[in-house]
DSSP file (Angstrom, degrees, kcal/mol; ACC not computed):
  #  RESIDUE AA STRUCTURE BP1 BP2  ACC     N-H-->O    O-->H-N    N-H-->O    O-->H-N    TCO  KAPPA ALPHA  PHI   PSI    X-CA   Y-CA   Z-CA
    1    1 A X    >         0   0    0      0, 0.0     3,-1.2     0, 0.0    11,-0.1   0.000 360.0 360.0 360.0 -23.8   95.5   88.6  125.3
    2    2 A X  T 3   +     0   0    0     42,-0.3    14,-0.4     1,-0.3     4,-0.1   0.739 360.0  64.4 -67.9 -21.9   99.2   87.8  124.8
    3    3 A X  T 3  S+     0   0    0     12,-0.1    17,-1.9    16,-0.1    -1,-0.3   0.710  86.1  94.1 -74.4 -18.6   98.5   85.8  121.6
    4    4 A X  B <  S-a   20   0A   0     -3,-1.2    12,-0.9    15,-0.2    17,-0.2  -0.391  89.4 -99.0 -75.0 150.9   97.2   88.9  119.8
    5    5 A X    >>  -     0   0    0     15,-2.4     3,-2.1    14,-0.2     4,-1.4  -0.415  34.2-116.6 -62.4 141.6   99.4   91.0  117.6
    6    6 A X  T 34 S+     0   0    0     10,-0.3    -1,-0.1     1,-0.3     6,-0.1   0.736 114.4  64.3 -57.0 -22.9  100.6   94.1  119.5
    7    7 A X  T 34 S+     0   0    0      1,-0.2    -1,-0.3     2,-0.2     3,-0.2   0.793 110.1  37.6 -68.8 -26.8   98.7   96.3  117.0
    8    8 A X  T <4 S+     0   0    0     -3,-2.1    51,-0.2     1,-0.2    -2,-0.2   0.634 134.9  21.0 -97.2 -18.1   95.5   94.8  118.3
    9    9 A X    ><  +     0   0    0     -4,-1.4     3,-1.6    50,-0.1    -1,-0.2  -0.492  62.6 164.5-149.1  72.4   96.4   94.6  122.0
   10   10 A X  T 3  S+     0   0    0      1,-0.3     5,-0.1    -3,-0.2    -4,-0.1   0.713  76.4  62.0 -66.0 -18.4   99.3   96.9  122.8
   11   11 A X  T 3  S+     0   0    0     40,-0.1    36,-2.7     3,-0.1    -1,-0.3   0.224  73.9 131.2 -92.1  15.6   98.6   96.6  126.5
   12   12 A X  B X   -B   46   0B   0     -3,-1.6     3,-0.5    34,-0.2    34,-0.2  -0.416  62.1-132.8 -66.8 142.8   99.3   92.9  126.5
   13   13 A X  T 3  S+     0   0    0     32,-2.4     2,-0.3     1,-0.3    -1,-0.1   0.848 101.3  22.6 -65.9 -34.4  101.7   91.8  129.3
   14   14 A X  T 3  S-     0   0    0     31,-0.4    -1,-0.3     2,-0.0    -3,-0.1  -0.715  86.4-155.1-133.1  82.0  103.8   89.8  126.9
   15   15 A X    <   -     0   0    0     -3,-0.5     2,-0.6    -2,-0.3   -10,-0.1  -0.268   1.8-150.6 -62.7 143.6  103.3   91.0  123.3
   16   16 A X    >   -     0   0    0    -12,-0.9     3,-1.9   -14,-0.4   -10,-0.3  -0.915  12.6-137.6-116.4 102.1  103.9   88.6  120.5
   17   17 A X  T 3  S+     0   0    0     -2,-0.6   -12,-0.1     1,-0.3   -13,-0.0  -0.387  94.6  19.9 -58.1 131.4  105.1   90.2  117.3
   18   18 A X  T 3  S+     0   0    0      1,-0.1    -1,-0.3    -2,-0.1   -13,-0.1   0.680  93.8 154.1  80.1  18.0  103.3   88.5  114.4
   19   19 A X    <   -     0   0    0     -3,-1.9   -15,-0.2   -15,-0.2   -14,-0.2  -0.045  54.1 -67.3 -68.5 179.2  100.6   87.2  116.8
   20   20 A X  B     -a    4   0A   0    -17,-1.9   -15,-2.4     1,-0.1    -1,-0.2  -0.353  52.2-126.0 -71.5 151.8   97.1   86.5  115.6
   21   21 A X    >>  -     0   0    0    -17,-0.2     4,-2.5    -3,-0.1     3,-0.7  -0.443  22.1-109.6 -90.6 167.0   94.9   89.4  114.4
   22   22 A X  H 3> S+     0   0    0      1,-0.2     4,-2.5     2,-0.2     5,-0.3   0.847 119.7  62.9 -63.6 -32.5   91.4   90.2  115.7
   23   23 A X  H 3> S+     0   0    0      1,-0.2     4,-0.5     2,-0.2    -1,-0.2   0.809 111.8  36.6 -62.8 -29.4   90.2   89.1  112.3
   24   24 A X  H <> S+     0   0    0     -3,-0.7     4,-1.2     2,-0.1    -2,-0.2   0.817 116.5  52.8 -88.0 -36.3   91.5   85.6  113.1
   25   25 A X  H  X S+     0   0    0     -4,-2.5     4,-2.9     2,-0.2     5,-0.3   0.896 100.8  58.7 -70.4 -42.4   90.6   85.6  116.9
   26   26 A X  H  X S+     0   0    0     -4,-2.5     4,-2.5     1,-0.2     5,-0.2   0.949 110.4  39.1 -58.9 -55.9   86.9   86.6  116.7
   27   27 A X  H  X S+     0   0    0     -4,-0.5     4,-2.4    -5,-0.3    -1,-0.2   0.865 116.0  54.3 -64.0 -32.2   85.7   83.6  114.5
   28   28 A X  H  X S+     0   0    0     -4,-1.2     4,-2.4     2,-0.2    -2,-0.2   0.947 112.1  42.0 -64.1 -48.8   88.0   81.2  116.4
   29   29 A X  H  X S+     0   0    0     -4,-2.9     4,-2.5     2,-0.2     5,-0.2   0.911 114.4  52.1 -65.3 -42.7   86.7   82.2  119.8
   30   30 A X  H  X S+     0   0    0     -4,-2.5     4,-1.7    -5,-0.3    -1,-0.2   0.923 112.0  45.8 -60.6 -44.0   83.1   82.2  118.5
   31   31 A X  H  X S+     0   0    0     -4,-2.4     4,-2.1     2,-0.2    -1,-0.2   0.907 111.8  50.8 -67.5 -41.8   83.4   78.8  117.1
   32   32 A X  H  X S+     0   0    0     -4,-2.4     4,-1.1     1,-0.2    -1,-0.2   0.926 113.9  44.9 -60.2 -44.2   85.1   77.3  120.2
   33   33 A X  H  < S+     0   0    0     -4,-2.5     5,-0.4     1,-0.2    -1,-0.2   0.774 113.9  50.5 -72.7 -25.5   82.3   78.7  122.4
   34   34 A X  H  < S+     0   0    0     -4,-1.7    -1,-0.2    -5,-0.2    -2,-0.2   0.815 114.5  42.2 -79.4 -31.2   79.6   77.5  120.0
   35   35 A X  H  < S+     0   0    0     -4,-2.1     2,-0.3    -5,-0.1    -2,-0.2   0.580 113.8  51.9 -94.2 -10.2   80.9   74.0  119.7
   36   36 A X  S  < S-     0   0    0     -4,-1.1     2,-1.0    -5,-0.2    38,-0.1  -0.921  86.8-108.7-128.4 151.8   81.8   73.4  123.4
   37   37 A X        -     0   0    0     -2,-0.3     2,-0.5    37,-0.0    -3,-0.1  -0.690  40.4-154.5 -78.5 106.1   79.9   73.8  126.6
   38   38 A X        +     0   0    0     -2,-1.0     3,-0.1    -5,-0.4    -5,-0.0  -0.700  25.8 169.9 -87.4 127.2   81.6   76.8  128.1
   39   39 A X        +     0   0    0     -2,-0.5     2,-0.3     1,-0.4    -1,-0.1   0.479  69.9  10.4-111.9  -8.0   81.5   77.1  131.9
   40   40 A X        -     0   0    0      2,-0.0    -1,-0.4     0, 0.0     2,-0.3  -0.962  55.7-166.5-166.2 151.6   84.0   79.9  132.3
   41   41 A X        +     0   0    0     -2,-0.3     2,-0.4    -3,-0.1    23,-0.0  -0.976  10.9 179.8-147.0 129.3   85.9   82.4  130.2
   42   42 A X        -     0   0    0     -2,-0.3     2,-0.7     2,-0.0    -2,-0.0  -0.995  19.7-151.4-136.3 134.2   88.8   84.6  131.3
   43   43 A X        -     0   0    0     -2,-0.4     3,-0.2   -42,-0.0     2,-0.2  -0.926  31.1-175.0-103.7 114.5   90.9   87.2  129.5
   44   44 A X        +     0   0    0     -2,-0.7   -42,-0.3     1,-0.2   -31,-0.1  -0.636  46.1  34.0-110.1 164.4   94.3   87.2  131.0
   45   45 A X  S    S+     0   0    0     -2,-0.2   -32,-2.4     1,-0.2     2,-0.4   0.864  72.7 138.5  67.8  42.9   97.5   89.2  130.7
   46   46 A X  B     -B   12   0B   0    -34,-0.2     2,-0.4    -3,-0.2    -1,-0.2  -0.955  32.3-172.9-118.0 139.0   96.2   92.6  130.0
   47   47 A X    >   -     0   0    0    -36,-2.7     3,-2.7    -2,-0.4     4,-0.2  -0.726   4.0-176.8-127.1  80.2   97.5   95.8  131.5
   48   48 A X  G >  S+     0   0    0     -2,-0.4     3,-1.8     1,-0.3     6,-0.2   0.731  76.9  70.9 -54.7 -25.2   95.1   98.5  130.3
   49   49 A X  G 3  S+     0   0    0      1,-0.3    -1,-0.3   -38,-0.1     3,-0.1   0.762  92.3  59.7 -63.5 -22.6   97.1  101.3  132.0
   50   50 A X  G <  S+     0   0    0     -3,-2.7     2,-0.5     1,-0.2    -1,-0.3   0.517  99.6  62.3 -81.1  -5.5   99.7  100.7  129.2
   51   51 A X    X   +     0   0    0     -3,-1.8     3,-1.1    -4,-0.2    -1,-0.2  -0.813  50.6 172.2-127.6  92.0   97.3  101.6  126.5
   52   52 A X  T 3  S+     0   0    0     -2,-0.5    -1,-0.1     1,-0.2    -3,-0.1   0.589  78.1  67.0 -72.8  -8.2   95.9  105.1  126.5
   53   53 A X  T 3  S-     0   0    0      1,-0.0    -1,-0.2     0, 0.0    -2,-0.0   0.543  99.1-130.9 -90.0  -6.7   94.2  104.5  123.1
   54   54 A X    <>  +     0   0    0     -3,-1.1     4,-2.3    -6,-0.2     5,-0.2   0.538  69.6 126.8  69.4   8.4   91.7  101.9  124.5
   55   55 A X  H  > S+     0   0    0      1,-0.2     4,-2.4     2,-0.2     5,-0.2   0.927  73.4  47.5 -61.7 -44.5   92.6   99.5  121.6
   56   56 A X  H  > S+     0   0    0      1,-0.2     4,-2.5     2,-0.2    -1,-0.2   0.900 111.4  50.6 -64.4 -40.6   93.3   96.7  124.0
   57   57 A X  H  > S+     0   0    0      2,-0.2     4,-2.1     1,-0.2    -1,-0.2   0.908 112.0  47.3 -63.9 -41.5   90.1   97.3  125.9
   58   58 A X  H  X S+     0   0    0     -4,-2.3     4,-2.5     2,-0.2    -2,-0.2   0.893 110.7  52.0 -68.4 -38.8   88.1   97.2  122.7
   59   59 A X  H  X S+     0   0    0     -4,-2.4     4,-2.3   -51,-0.2    -2,-0.2   0.928 110.5  48.2 -61.7 -44.5   89.9   94.0  121.5
   60   60 A X  H  X S+     0   0    0     -4,-2.5     4,-2.5     1,-0.2    -2,-0.2   0.898 111.0  52.0 -61.6 -40.4   89.1   92.3  124.9
   61   61 A X  H  X S+     0   0    0     -4,-2.1     4,-2.4     1,-0.2    -2,-0.2   0.917 109.9  48.1 -62.1 -44.8   85.5   93.5  124.5
   62   62 A X  H  X S+     0   0    0     -4,-2.5     4,-2.1     2,-0.2    -2,-0.2   0.883 111.8  49.9 -65.2 -38.6   85.2   92.1  121.0
   63   63 A X  H  X S+     0   0    0     -4,-2.3     4,-1.9     2,-0.2    -2,-0.2   0.926 111.9  47.1 -66.6 -44.2   86.7   88.7  122.1
   64   64 A X  H  X S+     0   0    0     -4,-2.5     4,-2.5     1,-0.2    -2,-0.2   0.903 111.5  51.7 -63.1 -40.5   84.3   88.4  125.0
   65   65 A X  H  X S+     0   0    0     -4,-2.4     4,-2.4     1,-0.2    -1,-0.2   0.887 106.9  54.0 -62.6 -39.1   81.4   89.4  122.8
   66   66 A X  H  X S+     0   0    0     -4,-2.1     4,-2.2     2,-0.2    -1,-0.2   0.899 109.4  47.7 -62.3 -40.8   82.4   86.6  120.3
   67   67 A X  H  X S+     0   0    0     -4,-1.9     4,-2.5     2,-0.2    -2,-0.2   0.933 111.7  49.0 -66.3 -45.0   82.4   84.1  123.1
   68   68 A X  H  X S+     0   0    0     -4,-2.5     4,-2.2     1,-0.2    -2,-0.2   0.881 111.0  51.3 -62.2 -37.1   79.0   85.2  124.3
   69   69 A X  H  X S+     0   0    0     -4,-2.4     4,-2.5     2,-0.2    -1,-0.2   0.911 109.4  50.3 -64.2 -42.1   77.7   85.0  120.8
   70   70 A X  H  X S+     0   0    0     -4,-2.2     4,-2.2     2,-0.2    -2,-0.2   0.896 109.6  50.2 -62.9 -40.8   79.0   81.5  120.4
   71   71 A X  H  X S+     0   0    0     -4,-2.5     4,-2.1     2,-0.2    -1,-0.2   0.915 111.5  48.6 -63.2 -42.4   77.3   80.5  123.7
   72   72 A X  H  X S+     0   0    0     -4,-2.2     4,-1.9     1,-0.2     6,-0.3   0.893 109.7  52.5 -64.7 -39.2   74.0   81.9  122.4
   73   73 A X  H  X>S+     0   0    0     -4,-2.5     5,-1.4     1,-0.2     4,-1.1   0.907 109.0  50.0 -62.8 -41.0   74.5   80.1  119.1
   74   74 A X  H  <5S+     0   0    0     -4,-2.2     3,-0.3     1,-0.2    -1,-0.2   0.914 111.0  49.0 -63.2 -42.1   75.0   76.8  120.9
   75   75 A X  H  <5S+     0   0    0     -4,-2.1    -1,-0.2     1,-0.2    -2,-0.2   0.823 115.9  42.4 -69.3 -30.8   71.9   77.4  123.1
   76   76 A X  H  <5S-     0   0    0     -4,-1.9    -1,-0.2    -5,-0.1    -2,-0.2   0.553 112.8-115.2 -92.4  -7.9   69.7   78.2  120.0
   77   77 A X  T  <5 +     0   0    0     -4,-1.1    -3,-0.2    -3,-0.3    -4,-0.1   0.518  66.6 142.4  87.6   5.3   71.1   75.5  117.8
   78   78 A X      < -     0   0    0     -5,-1.4     2,-0.4    -6,-0.3    -1,-0.3  -0.424  41.7-139.6 -74.8 155.4   72.7   77.8  115.3
   79   79 A X        -     0   0    0     -2,-0.1     3,-0.1    -3,-0.1   -48,-0.1  -0.930  18.5-110.6-117.3 143.1   76.0   76.9  113.8
   80   80 A X        -     0   0    0     -2,-0.4     2,-0.3     1,-0.1   -53,-0.0  -0.357  41.2 -98.7 -67.4 151.0   78.9   79.3  113.1
   81   81 A X        -     0   0    0      1,-0.1     2,-0.3    -2,-0.0    -1,-0.1  -0.550  38.6-133.0 -70.8 127.2   79.7   80.0  109.5
   82   82 A X        -     0   0    0     -2,-0.3     2,-0.2    -3,-0.1    -1,-0.1  -0.631  15.9-126.8 -82.8 139.3   82.6   77.9  108.4
   83   83 A X        -     0   0    0     -2,-0.3     2,-0.2     1,-0.1    -1,-0.0  -0.609  29.1-104.8 -84.3 147.3   85.4   79.6  106.5
   84   84 A X        -     0   0    0     -2,-0.2     2,-0.4     1,-0.1    -1,-0.1  -0.482  30.8-133.5 -71.1 138.0   86.4   78.2  103.1
   85   85 A X              0   0    0     -2,-0.2    -1,-0.1     1,-0.1    -3,-0.0  -0.796 360.0 360.0 -95.0 133.9   89.7   76.2  103.2
   86   86 A X              0   0    0     -2,-0.4    -1,-0.1     0, 0.0    -2,-0.0   0.409 360.0 360.0-101.1 360.0   92.1   77.1  100.4
């Protein structure tokens, strides 16, 4: 969670100004989980008590969902959509 921008995860234990956005994190996590055999997934360094707005909790939820989607894609043989390189 610490790699995320504080706007997307204000309850991170060690916020990184200019960190990656959720828009970057979701496809990255989905692709990693789709291309590799995942045997465990852990979201670390979150302190939900520091975020009364639930933004950090929702970000963690979206990241976990992206990994589960990637695992399902791997099991069904689907491939993640590749982003165009500029």
